[in-house]
C-alpha positions, -999 to 999 in steps of 0.1 A, spaced: 494 -331 625 524 -352 638 555 -332 627 593 -334 632 612 -302 628 647 -304 617 675 -277 607 709 -266 618 715 -249 649 707 -212 645 678 -220 620 653 -206 644 638 -239 653 628 -230 687 611 -198 675 592 -214 645 582 -244 670 563 -220 693 544 -203 666 538 -233 646 525 -254 677 503 -225 685 487 -222 649 482 -259 646 468 -263 681 492 -290 691 519 -292 717 555 -283 711 577 -310 724 615 -302 727 643 -323 741 654 -296 765 618 -296 783 616 -334 782 649 -335 803 640 -309 826 603 -321 832 617 -356 838 646 -347 860 624 -323 882 597 -345 885 621 -373 894 608 -400 871 626 -431 866 639 -417 832 646 -383 847 669 -401 872 687 -422 846 692 -391 825 706 -370 853 730 -397 861 748 -398 828 746 -361 826 762 -354 862 789 -381 851 798 -360 818 782 -384 795 759 -384 767 722 -397 776 716 -428 757 691 -429 728 667 -453 747 663 -429 775 656 -401 755 631 -423 732 614 -433 764 608 -396 775 596 -388 741 571 -418 740 558 -409 774 552 -373 763 535 -381 731 511 -405 750 498 -376 771 461 -366 764 471 -331 749 490 -350 721 461 -372 708 456 -349 678 492 -344 670 526 -330 683 556 -309 672 589 -325 679 619 -302 682 652 -316 689 642 -352 687 650 -374 668 689 -363 667 701 -394 645 689 -421 625 685 -447 651 662 -424 671 643 -417 639 636 -454 635 628 -460 670 602 -431 665 591 -448 633 585 -482 654 569 -465 683 543 -446 662 536 -475 642 531 -498 673 503 -473 683 488 -471 648 502 -439 640 525 -422 617 543 -388 612 525 -363 586 556 -344 578 592 -334 585 598 -298 582 635 -290 573 644 -254 580 671 -246 555 699 -219 562 732 -216 544 761 -224 569 776 -188 566 744 -173 577 742 -198 607 775 -187 619 767 -150 613 734 -154 634 750 -171 663 784 -156 663 771 -120 663 748 -125 697 758 -102 722 743 -109 759 739 -86 789 760 -96 820 733 -81 842 705 -99 826 709 -127 801 672 -119 787 688 -88 772 701 -102 738 715 -79 709 731 -88 676 759 -69 662 741 -70 627 704 -75 633 698 -58 665 728 -37 675 731 -18 708 730 20 705 765 22 720 788 -7 712 792 -34 742 766 -15 763 730 -29 770 705 -6 760 680 -17 788 702 -16 819 736 -3 807 754 -36 815 783 -49 796 775 -69 764 798 -103 759 798 -130 735 791 -164 752 817 -192 746 792 -211 729 785 -185 705 820 -181 693 826 -189 656 848 -218 664 823 -234 687 795 -228 662 813 -244 633 819 -274 655 785 -276 664 777 -277 627 800 -304 622 784 -325 646 749 -315 629 762 -328 595 775 -360 610 747 -370 633 714 -351 626 715 -346 589 715 -381 578 678 -382 592 668 -357 564 676 -385 538 657 -410 561 623 -392 559 630 -381 522 629 -417 514 594 -420 532 581 -389 512 578 -369 545 603 -341 538 591 -306 535 619 -282 529 615 -244 532 638 -215 534 643 -202 569 658 -169 558 639 -134 563 616 -122 591 603 -147 616 567 -141 605 576 -149 569 593 -181 579 561 -191 599 540 -181 570 561 -203 545 561 -234 569 523 -232 574 516 -230 537 538 -261 530 524 -280 558 488 -273 545 498 -284 513 513 -315 524 481 -322 547 461 -321 517 481 -346 501 
């Protein structure tokens, strides 16, 4: 299957993408991984992206699209792929449509992980990270530390990253609503949109998504 995964920040896209890709035996292609791979390998697209990033500018759509096209052409993606973080806007979605059509392919489904905005804020703003090891992550509501402000693993100080503040989260949501959310209507018009609730346990959301995709695959 060829799938695009969409949803607001905090919807759990990265987590669900990993599980779904494994269950469907297709590669998980994330924008972050594309950028890191191209930059570390010194590809021409990677050099272009790095130049924009070093200058503090957004990487143009055509560079991101080029990276995605190169990755989708790899042998492991011949039977499908799951795109996470791409496309981010309608122009990228249209470019993806055109690229797939040129290769005689098309998307099978666009999976929209639906989460209420207040829950997004609660999920992200509640994160607390250990200063000693960023892999030690807690949440004030869902997985609190035994002692407030102290890492259960190493005793380090727990803190809230600037990116996780409520103000920053709400700004990220504004960007999502303005730039990315319009692709939902783009794909709904094509009959590709599959919307599921991303509330509840990770495993429950995965099962919900797999059931929806399998129903979609049967037509």
